[in-house]
N, C-alpha and C positions, 0 to 999 in steps of 0.2 A: 517636351516633357519625357524625362527618362521614364521607362516601366518600373512600376512599383516593385520592390523587392518583397516577396513573400516568405512565410515560413516553410521550411522543408516538409514535404509531404509526409504525414504520419508523425509529425513532431508538432504538437498543438500548444497554442496559447491558452492558459487559464484567465478568463476575463474576471474582472471585478463582480459581475453579477453571479458567477459560478464559485468564486473564491470563498464565499460564506460557507458553503457546504463543506468545502475542503477544510476550512478552519474547524468548523465543528467535528469533522472526522478526526483530524490530527489531534485536538484537544481530548477527545474521547479516548483515542489510542494511548496517549501519555498516562492519563488517569488509570486506564484499564491495565497497562503493563506494570505500572507502579504498584498496583494491588496484588500482583503475583511475583513481585520482586525481581523484574527484569530491568537491567540498565542500558542505556543507550551507547552504542558504538557507531562511529562514523568513519567510512573508509573512503579513498579516493575513487572517482568514477572511472578512472584509467588504470589498468593493471598491465603487468607483463602477460603477453598472449599465452605464454606457456602455463600460467596458472589455470586457465580455462580449458586448455587443451588437456591437461593432465587430470583435472578434476572431473569435468563434464563428460570427457571422452571424445576421442577423434572422430568417431563415426555416429555421432549424434547429428541431429538436424542443425542444432545451434552452432556447433564448431564448423561443420561442413558448409552451411549456407546462409547463417544469420548473423554472424559477428561483424562488428565494425572494427576492422584491423587495419593498422597502418604502421609505417615505419617512420620513426622519429629522426628527421634529417639532421638533428644536431648531434645525436651519438649513435645512430643506426639501430637503436632498440626497436623490437617488435612489440607494439603496445595495441591493446584492445579496450574499446569502451565496454564496460562491465555489462554483460548480458543478464547476469543474476546476481544475487548477494551473498550467497552461502560461502562460495569459494574465497571471496574477498574477506569476509568475517573469519573464516578459519585461518587464511593467511596472516591477518592481524593478530589472532590469538597465539599462533606459533611464533610469529616475529617478536612480539612484545612479551612471551612467556607468561601469559595470563593464567594458564592452567597450573602454574606453579603454586599459586594461592588457593587452588581447589577448584571444583567445578563452577562454572560460569553460566548464569542466565542472562543472555544478551539480546538486544533488538536493534534495527536498523531502519532506516526508511530513506527513499530518494529515488531518482530517476535510473531506469536500466534501459539498454539499447539492443534492438535486434533489427537486422535488415530483412523485412519481409513486406509482403503486400498489406497495406493499411486496410483495416475494416473495423467495424464497431466492435470495441472491446479487445482490439489487437493493434497497437500502434507501434511505430518505430522507436519513438522515446515513450516509455510508459513507466508508471510509478508503483513502487511496492513497498509494503512493510514486511520485514523479515524477522522472525523470532527463532533463536537458537539456544538449545541447551547443551552445552559440552561438558563431558565428563560424568554423565549419568547412564549407567548402563541398564537400568530396569525398565519394565513397561510401565511404571508409575508415572515417569516423565513423559512418556508417549501419551498416556491418558490425560496428564495435565495439560498438555498442548491443545488436545481436542476440547476438553472441558472448558478451557479459558476461551477458545473460539466460540462456542456455544454461548457464553456470557456475552461476548462481544456482539454477536447478532441481537441479542435482546436489547443491548444498550443502544444500537443503532437503529432498532425497530424493523430489522430484516426478517421476513418469514418466508415460507415456500423454498426452502433449501433443504437438501438431504445430505448426510454423511455416508460416503462409501469408504470402507477400509479392506485392507488385504495385507498380505505379507509376501515378501520376496525371498524369505529365507536366508540361509548363509550363502556364501560364494560356492561352497561345494554343492550344496543341494540344488543351487540355480544352475550349475554346470550340468548336472544330472538332467534337469528339466529341459534345458536348452536343447541338448541332444535329442531328447524325445520330441520336442516341438519341431525341430528341423526336419526329423524323420517324417513327422505327420504332414508338414506343409509341402515337402517334396513331392507328395503324391498328387499335389493340385498345382504343380509349378506352372502349367500353361494358363491357368486360371487366376493366378495372382497378378495383382496390379504392379505398376511399375516400382512404386515405393516398397511393396512387399518383396518384390524379387531382389531390389537393391539391399534390403535390410536382412535378407534369408541367411546369408553366410556371415555378417558383421554384428547385427544388432537385432535378432529375431524377436526378442520379447517386446520390441516396439511395435511389432506387427499386431499384437493384441489390441492396441489402442487405435486400431485404424478405424476411421469414420466412414469408409466405403461400404454402402450395404451389401455388395456382393461379397466383400472380404468378411462381413459379419457372418455371412451364412456358412463359409468355410470354417470360420473360427468357432462355430456353436459346437463343433465336434472335436475341437482340439484337446489335447490332455491339459489337466488341471496342475498348476504349481503346487497347489496345497497338498496334492498326492505325493509330492517328492520331498516334502518338508523334512529337515533333520529334527531330532527330538526336542533340542534347545529352542529352536525357533517356534516349533508348534507349542511349547509350553509358554513362551514369551507372548505368542498371539492370543493364547487362550486366556492368559491372565489380563492382558489388555481389554478383551471383551468383557471379563468378569467386572472389572473397575468401571467400564463405561455403563454397563447395566445397573451396577450399583448406583451411579451418579444420574441415572435416569436419561441418558444420552441414547437416543435412537440411532441405529445404524444398519447399513446393508453390507454384506460381504460380497465384493465384486472380484469374481475371479480373473477378470481381464484387466483389472487396474494395474497398470505399470506406470512408472515416472519416466519422464524423457531424457533423465540425466543418469550417467553410469553409476554415480556414487551411492545410489540408495541400497540398503539392505533391510530385511526384516520388515517392520511396519511401514506401509504406505497408506496415505489417506487423501482424500479430496472432498470439499464441500462444493455441492453442485446445484445448480438452479436450472429450471426450464424457461426462465423468463428472458434470457439474454441471447436465446438462438443458439448458434454454433459455439459461442464463447461462453459456455455454461459454467466453467470451473472458476470460482472465485477465490478459492483458497486451497493450497495442497501442499503436502509436504510428507515427512517421514523420517526414518532412521538412516543414518549414514556412518557407520562405525569404522570404516576403513579410510575416510577422507582426511583425517588428521595426518596419519601416517603417510598416505598418498602424496600430500603436498610437501612432506618433509619432516613433520613433527613426530614427537613420541606417541605411539598409539593411543587413541583414547576414544571412548564411545561418544555419540553425539546424535542429535535429533532435532528437527526444527521444521518450520513451514514458512511459506511466503504467500501473501495475499495481494491481489492486483487491485490498487486503489480505484482506478477508473471503473473497473468492472463492479466494485462495491457500490460506489457512487451512483452508478447507472441503476443499480438494483434498488438503492434507497430512493431514487427518482421514481422508480416504477411503483414504489409503496407510498409516493406522495410526499416524500421529505424535500423541504426547500430550507436552504442555508439563510441564516440572518445576515441582513447586510449592516455595514458599519454605519449607523445611524447616530448622528450627533445628539448630545442633550440641548445644546444651545447654538443658535446661530446668531452671530454678532452682526448688526447692521449699523451703519454710521454715515454721517453727512456733514462734510465740512473738514477743513485741515486739521483744526484743533481735536475735532471728534475721532479723526482718523488716528492721530497719534494716541489719544486716550484709549481708543479700542484695542490697541496692541496690550496696554497694560491690563486692560479688563480681560482679555482672552486668556493671557498668561496667568493671571491670578486664578481664574475659574479652573485652569488646567492643573494649577498647584493643588487645587482643592478636589482633584480626582474626576473633574467632568470632561465630558468629550465636547469639544468646542471648534466650530467652524467660524473663521474670521472673514467676512465678505471681502473679496478682492475684484477689482475691475470697475469700480466706479458705479453710477447709476443713481437715480433719485430713491427716496424711501420706498415708494410704490414697487418699483422694480426689485429693489433688493428684498422686500418682504415676500414678494412671488418666489425668490430664490430660497428665502428661508423656509417657505411653506413646502416647496418641492424636496428640500433635503430630508424631511421626515422629522427633523427636531421637534421636541416638545415645546420650546421656548425660543422666542427671538429676544436678544438683548439689544435695546435700541438706544443709541448714542447720538444725540444732537448737541446744539450749542448750550441749551438750558442744563443738560445732564453734565457736560463738561464744567461749567461754571459751579454747579453744585457738587461735583464729585461723586455723581450718582449713576444708576443704570435704570431704565425703564424695561420692565420685564413683561412681556406680552405672552401668555399661553396660546399655543398654536392648535392643540389638539383637544380643547375642551372649552366651554363657554365660560370664561372667568375675566374678571377686570384686569386691565394693565395696571401695575403698580410700579412705584419708584423706590428703589433701596439704595443703602449705601453699598459700595464695593465690598467691604469687609463683611457684611452679612448676606451678600448675594449667593454665595454657595450654599449656605445653610438653608436658605429660603427655598432655593431651587431643589434641594434635596428633599425638602418636606411638602412640596406641593403636589 
């Protein structure tokens, strides 16, 4: 016997018992986004590698260590499985000139890929919903994205999460802060961990996000980016806070909040929970006003966020959420060759009338088939034997309540089943 082939580690199957919760989540997402006027955009899972190098940044963990990159041997192109969705969304907006028609509210969903050590809430293939608003410059759209997230948590029954916000300011103010931060951290050069030393000259703001307790002690005395903000960024951030307060959205200002991607500026935010261990961020985003021009488009403001579906479903599970299984309305059992032929007509007719129907396959006597019908969860069994075939009728047996078995014509079966 050959060895069985298993899924790639960190790339997981979603089994039928789990998919009910996924379907509930996806249905909720579509309705929620439509309520805010966001339209769906679907992009390829493979892009030119340069798209992510140029947008995410060469000295980020994603580009340096995590991307699935390969050479297409047909034409020598350097390609990458998308590690995140914003860059692909912006590339599509530029390529198809969507901003010509005005600002765009867009969303996407699907698998993303990062080569890292799999653990709960962090997989090599994971799924995200991303929401992007392009062409809007004011803090009102930043606030809209946050307010709509708060609504989604209510729709999904998620609690015990908190909102953290901050601002990265402009490129100029961040440059001033970067120099002050490097000067401060250099005083502790011998105490910095390996990651911090590596990032000190390339991406020092990422050190602020360190999870190392020893680094946290050093960072407690670090200068604050908020103290170096330019006036426009400060005004933008204060306006955002004012809108959130007016909408009853609680938040904390986290001076150490940075995003792992180079394209962010001004507003950044995260929704965080303590229920998922180290992978506590379930949704994060912010403003990225320079990215459209960085990828090659005409300069345009933009803001967005992405949420990890696996983490949200895990949090829903912590709160007791269970997805509904696909339970049929009717299970059709039959005995004999003529009954088997008639059962096809019965099943298709009931489906035409909007009922969910399982037609028994695999043979077996009535007793064995009725066990299958009961195990399916169906409310009714439609029983077809020789007598029913001759009469052109169906015997209907309720499976979930104490009621008499009755025989009906095929034409009236769906109406009767819908009213019982």
